Backbone as JSON, one array per atom type, in Angstrom:
{
  "sequence": "MTFVSGTKNHAVTLLLRGGTSQVLNGLERALDDALHAVADVIEDKKLVAGGGAPEIELSLRLREYAATLKGREQLAVTKFAEALEIVPKTLAENAGFDAIDKLVEMKNKHETNKNAGLNAYTGEVMDMYSLGVVEPLRVKIQAILSATDAASLILRIDDVLASTKKPPERAPGAGGMPPGMCGMGGMGGGMPMGMPGMGGMPPGMF",
  "N": [[25.89, 25.09, -26.26], [27.68, 25.91, -23.37], [30.8, 25.34, -21.85], [32.51, 25.78, -18.88], [35.66, 25.97, -17.44], [38.52, 25.55, -15.25], [38.11, 27.31, -13.16], [38.35, 29.0, -9.95], [36.7, 28.26, -7.76], [35.3, 25.2, -7.62], [32.73, 23.79, -9.56], [30.0, 21.66, -10.43], [28.15, 20.51, -13.1], [25.4, 18.65, -13.96], [24.39, 16.88, -16.72], [21.52, 15.74, -18.06], [20.11, 13.24, -20.1], [17.51, 11.89, -22.11], [15.32, 9.56, -23.75], [12.61, 10.17, -23.93], [10.31, 12.63, -22.61], [9.15, 11.65, -20.29], [10.98, 9.73, -19.39], [13.15, 11.39, -18.92], [12.13, 13.03, -16.9], [11.86, 11.14, -14.88], [14.56, 10.49, -14.44], [15.46, 12.93, -13.47], [14.04, 13.16, -11.05], [15.1, 10.96, -9.67], [17.79, 11.69, -9.48], [17.55, 13.99, -7.94], [16.58, 12.9, -5.53], [18.82, 11.37, -4.84], [20.78, 13.35, -4.44], [19.71, 14.69, -2.23], [19.84, 12.64, -0.35], [22.61, 12.32, -0.09], [23.2, 14.83, 0.95], [21.91, 14.66, 3.42], [23.51, 12.74, 4.69], [25.96, 14.07, 4.83], [25.3, 16.18, 6.52], [24.35, 14.91, 8.9], [26.2, 12.92, 9.34], [25.82, 10.2, 9.74], [25.14, 6.81, 9.15], [23.32, 3.85, 8.19], [23.27, 0.31, 7.76], [22.12, -1.26, 4.73], [19.79, -3.41, 2.97], [17.8, -4.5, 4.59], [18.86, -4.87, 7.1], [18.73, -3.01, 9.37], [16.0, -3.19, 10.08], [15.68, -5.88, 10.81], [17.4, -6.02, 13.03], [16.17, -4.17, 14.79], [13.74, -5.48, 15.1], [14.48, -7.84, 16.47], [15.49, -6.75, 18.87], [13.19, -5.53, 19.85], [11.55, -7.74, 20.28], [12.89, -8.92, 22.39], [12.46, -6.95, 24.29], [9.7, -7.09, 24.48], [9.33, -9.46, 25.84], [9.66, -8.75, 28.45], [7.38, -7.52, 29.16], [3.82, -7.52, 29.94], [0.5, -8.73, 29.21], [-1.58, -6.69, 27.09], [0.29, -4.84, 26.26], [2.59, -6.32, 25.74], [1.71, -7.77, 23.52], [1.29, -5.69, 21.67], [3.89, -4.64, 21.27], [5.14, -6.89, 20.21], [3.75, -7.22, 17.79], [4.51, -4.89, 16.53], [7.19, -5.46, 16.12], [6.92, -7.58, 14.32], [5.83, -6.2, 12.17], [7.97, -4.64, 11.32], [9.55, -6.57, 10.16], [8.46, -6.94, 7.7], [9.74, -5.43, 5.78], [12.43, -6.61, 5.13], [11.37, -9.07, 4.3], [9.79, -8.42, 2.08], [11.79, -7.43, 0.43], [13.25, -9.78, -0.07], [11.31, -11.33, -1.41], [10.82, -9.76, -3.72], [13.27, -10.0, -4.92], [13.22, -12.57, -5.72], [13.57, -14.71, -3.97], [13.05, -17.14, -1.31], [11.1, -15.85, 1.15], [10.69, -16.53, 3.87], [12.79, -18.31, 4.49], [15.03, -16.67, 4.08], [14.56, -14.72, 5.96], [14.81, -16.1, 8.39], [17.48, -16.85, 8.16], [18.74, -14.35, 8.19], [18.11, -13.48, 10.78], [19.54, -15.33, 12.28], [22.16, -14.69, 11.55], [22.36, -12.18, 12.67], [22.93, -12.56, 15.28], [25.61, -12.43, 15.6], [26.42, -10.4, 13.94], [25.33, -7.27, 13.48], [24.94, -5.85, 11.18], [24.16, -7.51, 9.17], [22.64, -8.21, 6.16], [20.4, -8.71, 3.32], [21.76, -9.65, 0.26], [20.59, -8.65, -2.65], [21.28, -9.46, -5.19], [22.75, -11.85, -5.16], [21.52, -13.36, -3.21], [22.67, -13.99, -0.85], [23.24, -13.65, 2.68], [24.85, -11.04, 3.97], [27.45, -8.83, 5.26], [26.3, -5.77, 5.03], [27.28, -3.23, 5.4], [30.03, -3.37, 4.99], [29.99, -3.94, 2.31], [29.22, -1.6, 1.23], [26.59, -0.99, 0.97], [24.44, 1.13, 2.03], [22.33, 3.38, 3.96], [21.02, 6.66, 4.61], [20.74, 7.62, 8.0], [18.79, 9.44, 8.82], [16.81, 9.25, 6.85], [15.92, 6.63, 7.2], [14.88, 6.73, 9.83], [12.8, 8.57, 9.46], [11.14, 7.18, 7.7], [10.24, 5.01, 9.27], [8.93, 6.4, 11.31], [6.88, 7.7, 9.86], [5.39, 5.51, 8.88], [4.57, 4.42, 11.32], [2.97, 6.48, 12.37], [0.91, 6.5, 10.47], [-0.22, 3.93, 10.85], [-1.07, 4.18, 13.51], [-3.01, 6.15, 13.24], [-4.97, 4.79, 11.77], [-5.68, 2.8, 13.61], [-6.98, 4.28, 15.52], [-9.48, 4.67, 14.55], [-12.78, 4.18, 15.26], [-15.16, 3.4, 14.07], [-16.7, 2.83, 10.88], [-18.4, 4.59, 8.47], [-20.38, 3.62, 5.95], [-21.31, 4.65, 2.76], [-24.23, 4.1, 1.05], [-26.26, 3.58, -1.86], [-29.61, 4.46, -1.89], [-32.67, 2.73, -2.77], [-35.01, 3.96, -5.26], [-37.76, 5.84, -4.02], [-41.21, 4.89, -3.85], [-44.15, 6.42, -5.2], [-46.77, 7.79, -3.13], [-49.49, 5.6, -2.56], [-49.04, 4.11, -4.8], [-48.98, 1.25, -4.67], [-48.71, -1.05, -6.2], [-50.45, -2.73, -8.86], [-53.79, -4.02, -9.17], [-54.64, -7.53, -9.53], [-54.84, -8.73, -12.88], [-54.71, -6.26, -14.17], [-52.36, -5.81, -15.48], [-51.16, -5.0, -18.52], [-53.74, -4.86, -19.32], [-54.87, -7.26, -19.73], [-57.49, -8.81, -19.8], [-59.99, -7.69, -18.15], [-61.4, -7.75, -15.05], [-61.79, -10.51, -15.15], [-62.5, -10.89, -17.79], [-64.59, -9.68, -20.48], [-68.06, -10.02, -20.5], [-70.18, -11.81, -22.78], [-72.28, -9.87, -24.63], [-72.87, -7.23, -23.27], [-74.81, -5.06, -21.17], [-76.85, -2.84, -23.02], [-75.37, -3.0, -25.29], [-76.37, -4.83, -26.86], [-75.33, -7.23, -27.42], [-72.69, -8.96, -28.98], [-72.03, -10.43, -32.06], [-70.93, -13.83, -32.52], [-67.47, -14.46, -33.22], [-66.53, -11.88, -33.54], [-64.6, -11.11, -31.77]],
  "CA": [[26.18, 24.78, -24.87], [28.96, 26.49, -22.95], [31.49, 24.64, -20.77], [33.45, 26.65, -18.19], [36.61, 25.18, -16.67], [39.66, 26.3, -14.74], [37.7, 28.32, -12.18], [38.9, 28.8, -8.61], [35.71, 27.48, -7.01], [34.83, 24.14, -8.5], [31.29, 23.54, -9.65], [29.68, 20.52, -11.28], [26.84, 20.55, -13.76], [24.99, 17.33, -14.43], [23.6, 16.95, -17.94], [20.68, 14.55, -18.17], [19.55, 12.98, -21.42], [16.52, 10.82, -22.1], [14.62, 9.38, -25.02], [11.32, 10.84, -23.85], [10.19, 13.54, -21.47], [8.85, 10.86, -19.1], [12.24, 9.15, -18.93], [13.97, 12.48, -18.4], [11.57, 13.43, -15.6], [12.22, 10.11, -13.91], [15.97, 10.65, -14.1], [15.6, 14.13, -12.65], [13.57, 12.85, -9.69], [16.06, 10.04, -9.04], [18.98, 12.46, -9.14], [17.2, 14.88, -6.83], [16.56, 12.07, -4.32], [20.19, 10.99, -4.49], [21.47, 14.52, -3.89], [19.2, 14.94, -0.88], [20.38, 11.59, 0.52], [24.01, 12.67, 0.18], [23.19, 15.99, 1.84], [21.57, 14.18, 4.77], [24.67, 12.06, 5.27], [26.98, 15.08, 5.13], [24.87, 16.96, 7.68], [24.24, 14.09, 10.11], [27.38, 12.05, 9.46], [25.37, 8.92, 10.29], [24.64, 5.87, 8.16], [22.94, 2.51, 8.65], [23.39, -0.69, 6.7], [20.91, -1.52, 3.96], [19.45, -4.83, 2.83], [16.9, -4.97, 5.65], [19.58, -5.1, 8.36], [18.2, -2.26, 10.53], [14.68, -3.68, 10.48], [15.87, -7.15, 11.52], [18.0, -5.73, 14.34], [15.13, -3.57, 15.62], [12.75, -6.51, 15.41], [15.03, -8.72, 17.51], [15.56, -6.01, 20.13], [11.81, -5.32, 20.33], [11.05, -9.01, 20.81], [13.49, -9.07, 23.72], [11.77, -6.03, 25.19], [8.33, -7.57, 24.67], [9.36, -10.54, 26.82], [9.65, -8.16, 29.79], [6.07, -6.9, 29.38], [2.69, -8.42, 30.15], [-0.8, -8.29, 28.71], [-1.72, -6.1, 25.77], [1.52, -4.15, 25.89], [3.47, -7.3, 25.13], [1.17, -8.07, 22.19], [1.51, -4.54, 20.8], [5.31, -4.56, 20.92], [5.44, -8.03, 19.34], [3.19, -6.93, 16.47], [5.37, -3.86, 15.94], [8.38, -6.16, 15.65], [6.53, -8.32, 13.12], [5.63, -5.24, 11.09], [9.29, -4.25, 10.81], [10.1, -7.66, 9.36], [7.88, -6.89, 6.36], [10.71, -4.81, 4.86], [13.32, -7.62, 4.55], [10.6, -10.11, 3.61], [9.44, -7.9, 0.75], [13.04, -7.37, -0.33], [13.57, -11.14, -0.51], [10.31, -11.74, -2.4], [11.04, -9.03, -4.96], [14.5, -10.5, -5.53], [12.97, -13.93, -6.19], [14.02, -15.7, -3.0], [12.07, -17.53, -0.31], [11.13, -14.82, 2.19], [10.8, -17.12, 5.21], [14.15, -18.84, 4.67], [15.99, -15.56, 4.2], [14.31, -14.03, 7.23], [15.43, -16.92, 9.44], [18.94, -16.76, 8.0], [19.17, -13.02, 8.64], [18.03, -13.44, 12.24], [20.66, -16.11, 12.82], [23.4, -13.93, 11.33], [22.37, -11.0, 13.52], [23.45, -12.9, 16.6], [27.03, -12.07, 15.62], [26.7, -9.24, 13.08], [24.11, -6.47, 13.4], [24.85, -5.27, 9.84], [23.86, -8.56, 8.21], [21.46, -7.95, 5.34], [20.24, -9.56, 2.14], [22.3, -9.22, -1.03], [19.5, -8.95, -3.59], [21.81, -10.01, -6.44], [23.21, -13.22, -4.97], [20.69, -14.06, -2.25], [23.44, -14.27, 0.36], [23.14, -12.73, 3.81], [26.22, -10.55, 4.11], [27.65, -7.56, 5.95], [25.95, -4.73, 4.07], [28.12, -2.03, 5.62], [31.32, -3.59, 4.33], [29.74, -3.94, 0.87], [28.89, -0.25, 0.8], [25.13, -0.85, 0.83], [24.09, 1.91, 3.22], [21.25, 4.35, 3.87], [21.11, 7.72, 5.62], [19.97, 7.33, 9.21], [17.63, 10.33, 8.86], [15.78, 8.7, 5.96], [15.38, 5.42, 7.84], [14.05, 7.14, 10.97], [11.58, 9.21, 8.96], [10.29, 6.14, 7.12], [9.6, 4.27, 10.36], [7.99, 7.31, 11.99], [5.71, 7.92, 9.0], [4.59, 4.29, 8.89], [3.97, 4.28, 12.65], [1.89, 7.47, 12.48], [-0.21, 6.06, 9.64], [-0.86, 2.8, 11.52], [-1.76, 4.69, 14.71], [-4.2, 6.86, 12.79], [-5.98, 3.79, 11.4], [-6.12, 2.1, 14.82], [-7.85, 5.16, 16.29], [-10.81, 4.71, 13.93], [-13.68, 3.31, 16.0], [-16.24, 2.92, 13.23], [-16.66, 3.27, 9.49], [-19.73, 4.85, 7.92], [-20.38, 3.31, 4.53], [-22.36, 5.34, 2.01], [-24.89, 3.21, 0.09], [-27.3, 4.22, -2.65], [-30.94, 3.99, -1.54], [-33.55, 2.51, -3.93], [-35.96, 5.07, -5.44], [-38.99, 5.7, -3.26], [-42.43, 4.85, -4.65], [-45.12, 7.47, -4.91], [-47.84, 7.34, -2.22], [-50.64, 4.97, -3.21], [-48.64, 3.25, -5.91], [-48.57, 0.01, -4.03], [-48.89, -2.2, -7.08], [-51.73, -2.77, -9.56], [-54.54, -5.23, -8.83], [-54.51, -8.62, -10.5], [-55.61, -8.59, -14.11], [-54.53, -4.95, -14.77], [-51.12, -5.76, -16.25], [-51.37, -5.14, -19.95], [-55.19, -4.87, -19.57], [-55.15, -8.6, -20.28], [-58.67, -9.42, -19.19], [-60.46, -6.87, -17.03], [-62.45, -8.37, -14.25], [-62.04, -11.89, -15.57], [-62.97, -10.95, -19.18], [-65.87, -9.01, -20.73], [-69.1, -11.01, -20.82], [-70.86, -11.71, -24.08], [-73.55, -9.15, -24.58], [-72.98, -6.32, -22.14], [-76.05, -4.29, -21.24], [-76.83, -1.67, -23.88], [-74.61, -3.23, -26.51], [-77.16, -5.77, -27.65], [-74.6, -8.47, -27.66], [-71.86, -8.96, -30.18], [-72.11, -11.76, -32.67], [-69.72, -14.65, -32.39], [-66.43, -14.25, -34.22], [-66.11, -10.48, -33.59], [-63.47, -10.87, -30.88]],
  "C": [[27.58, 25.27, -24.51], [29.54, 25.71, -21.77], [32.54, 25.59, -20.18], [34.37, 25.79, -17.33], [37.73, 26.08, -16.18], [39.3, 27.37, -13.73], [38.28, 27.97, -10.81], [37.99, 27.94, -7.76], [35.08, 26.45, -7.95], [33.31, 24.0, -8.43], [31.06, 22.41, -10.64], [28.28, 20.68, -11.83], [26.54, 19.17, -14.31], [24.05, 17.5, -15.62], [22.83, 15.65, -18.1], [20.13, 14.44, -19.58], [18.57, 11.82, -21.32], [15.79, 10.75, -23.42], [13.29, 10.09, -25.07], [11.3, 11.76, -22.64], [9.9, 12.78, -20.18], [10.13, 10.25, -18.51], [13.12, 10.22, -18.3], [13.46, 12.97, -17.05], [11.9, 12.42, -14.52], [13.68, 10.2, -13.48], [16.19, 11.86, -13.2], [15.16, 13.88, -11.22], [14.56, 11.95, -8.96], [17.32, 10.79, -8.62], [18.72, 13.39, -7.97], [17.16, 14.11, -5.51], [17.97, 11.71, -3.87], [20.96, 12.16, -3.88], [21.01, 14.84, -2.48], [19.72, 13.89, 0.1], [21.83, 11.88, 0.89], [24.08, 13.85, 1.14], [22.86, 15.59, 3.27], [22.77, 13.54, 5.46], [25.75, 13.07, 5.67], [26.6, 15.87, 6.39], [24.89, 16.14, 8.97], [25.5, 13.27, 10.41], [27.01, 10.71, 10.1], [24.74, 8.09, 9.18], [24.18, 4.59, 8.86], [23.08, 1.56, 7.46], [22.06, -0.88, 5.99], [20.58, -3.0, 3.95], [18.55, -5.37, 3.91], [17.57, -5.21, 6.98], [19.03, -4.3, 9.53], [16.87, -2.79, 11.02], [14.78, -5.0, 11.25], [16.42, -6.9, 12.92], [16.97, -5.12, 15.28], [14.08, -4.6, 16.03], [13.23, -7.43, 16.53], [15.07, -8.02, 18.87], [14.16, -5.78, 20.71], [11.22, -6.61, 20.89], [11.64, -9.28, 22.2], [12.79, -8.17, 24.73], [10.35, -6.5, 25.48], [8.27, -8.68, 25.72], [9.33, -10.02, 28.25], [8.3, -7.54, 30.14], [5.01, -7.96, 29.58], [1.44, -7.83, 29.5], [-0.75, -7.71, 27.31], [-0.46, -5.37, 25.31], [2.5, -5.1, 25.21], [3.02, -7.63, 23.71], [1.45, -6.93, 21.21], [2.97, -4.45, 20.34], [5.7, -5.7, 19.98], [4.94, -7.78, 17.93], [4.0, -5.84, 15.76], [6.64, -4.5, 15.38], [8.09, -6.94, 14.37], [6.36, -7.38, 11.93], [6.96, -4.8, 10.49], [9.89, -5.32, 9.91], [9.52, -7.71, 7.95], [8.89, -6.35, 5.35], [11.69, -5.85, 4.3], [12.57, -8.74, 3.84], [10.23, -9.66, 2.21], [10.66, -7.82, -0.15], [13.4, -8.75, -0.88], [12.6, -11.61, -1.59], [10.54, -11.06, -3.74], [12.3, -9.49, -5.68], [14.36, -11.95, -6.0], [13.41, -15.02, -5.25], [12.89, -16.03, -2.03], [12.17, -16.59, 0.89], [11.35, -15.41, 3.58], [12.22, -17.62, 5.47], [15.16, -17.72, 4.87], [15.8, -14.8, 5.51], [14.96, -14.79, 8.39], [16.95, -16.82, 9.37], [19.47, -15.41, 8.49], [19.14, -12.92, 10.16], [19.18, -14.2, 12.87], [21.98, -15.35, 12.68], [23.5, -12.72, 12.26], [22.81, -11.3, 14.95], [24.91, -12.49, 16.74], [27.35, -10.82, 14.81], [25.41, -8.45, 12.88], [23.93, -5.82, 12.03], [24.53, -6.3, 8.77], [22.56, -8.26, 7.49], [21.46, -8.83, 4.1], [20.87, -8.91, 0.91], [21.29, -9.63, -2.09], [19.99, -9.57, -4.88], [22.17, -11.49, -6.29], [22.32, -14.03, -4.03], [21.41, -14.4, -0.96], [23.15, -13.22, 1.44], [24.55, -12.32, 4.18], [26.25, -9.27, 4.93], [27.43, -6.43, 4.94], [26.84, -3.5, 4.21], [29.46, -2.18, 4.91], [31.18, -3.61, 2.81], [29.43, -2.54, 0.34], [27.41, -0.04, 0.54], [24.62, -0.18, 2.1], [22.93, 2.85, 2.91], [21.47, 5.45, 4.9], [20.23, 7.4, 6.82], [18.7, 8.18, 9.27], [16.48, 9.79, 8.01], [15.11, 7.48, 6.6], [14.46, 5.77, 9.01], [12.73, 7.73, 10.49], [10.62, 8.19, 8.37], [9.54, 5.37, 8.2], [8.59, 5.14, 11.09], [6.73, 7.52, 11.16], [4.8, 6.7, 8.98], [3.89, 4.09, 10.23], [2.81, 5.25, 12.83], [0.68, 7.04, 11.67], [-0.96, 4.9, 10.29], [-1.63, 3.25, 12.76], [-3.04, 5.41, 14.34], [-5.32, 5.89, 12.43], [-6.53, 3.1, 12.64], [-7.05, 2.96, 15.67], [-9.27, 5.23, 15.72], [-11.7, 3.7, 14.64], [-14.76, 2.7, 15.11], [-16.07, 3.5, 11.83], [-18.08, 3.44, 9.0], [-19.66, 4.64, 6.42], [-21.56, 4.0, 3.86], [-22.92, 4.39, 0.97], [-26.0, 3.96, -0.62], [-28.66, 3.61, -2.3], [-31.77, 3.74, -2.8], [-34.54, 3.66, -4.05], [-37.26, 4.8, -4.69], [-40.21, 5.73, -4.18], [-43.36, 5.98, -4.24], [-46.2, 6.93, -3.99], [-49.02, 6.76, -2.99], [-50.28, 4.06, -4.34], [-48.12, 1.94, -5.36], [-48.78, -1.2, -4.88], [-50.29, -2.2, -7.68], [-52.46, -4.07, -9.21], [-54.39, -6.3, -9.89], [-55.39, -8.37, -11.71], [-55.42, -7.26, -14.78], [-53.28, -4.87, -15.63], [-51.42, -5.99, -17.71], [-52.84, -5.14, -20.31], [-55.62, -6.22, -20.11], [-56.31, -9.24, -19.56], [-59.09, -8.65, -17.99], [-61.56, -7.6, -16.32], [-62.78, -9.77, -14.69], [-62.58, -11.97, -16.98], [-64.33, -10.3, -19.33], [-66.92, -10.05, -21.12], [-69.69, -10.76, -22.2], [-72.17, -10.97, -23.91], [-73.67, -8.3, -23.35], [-74.24, -5.5, -22.29], [-75.88, -3.05, -22.11], [-76.08, -1.88, -25.17], [-75.27, -4.28, -27.38], [-76.46, -7.05, -27.97], [-73.83, -8.4, -28.96], [-71.88, -10.36, -30.76], [-70.81, -12.52, -32.51], [-68.75, -14.36, -33.52], [-65.95, -12.83, -34.33], [-64.94, -10.2, -32.66], [-62.18, -11.18, -31.61]]
}
């Protein structure tokens, strides 16, 4: 391995090590995601707080907007606001905290601080921006747009055609055998003793 230093234009090479190829592939994907996130921030120069803060703020603003609407539009906007709250609720559940309690606490804190989010380590609702827990604005917008498009696509489905396996069709005329034919167990109620032309069979021959 060759290391080059003292060059005019600085360059950085990241060397990844892992116990297995699967671990190494996971590290490579994580590093690639991190580099793209940093690139987004440098290009846009815009960040939002993490910890579920943007979703709570959007939910509160949408509920205020829903109060100005009537009919189905109000219901649709309210449901959209509820859907956004799934993000901080899931964050609280995965961290081992009561999702409902943390959601209420975050909403109360957002009355005075729009960057209030959940600290997954301590369970406290804190200013995520001041803690350095941030996300690129571009990533957050794309996530919400993708989820909205997927939900809209599902809502446009009017019907679902389910494919079921049909039972095998019976051959024409095979509508079941008459009574007494199963296993030939007694044809026509049993053969009489002494059929014509057989002269009768002596007792004990059956």
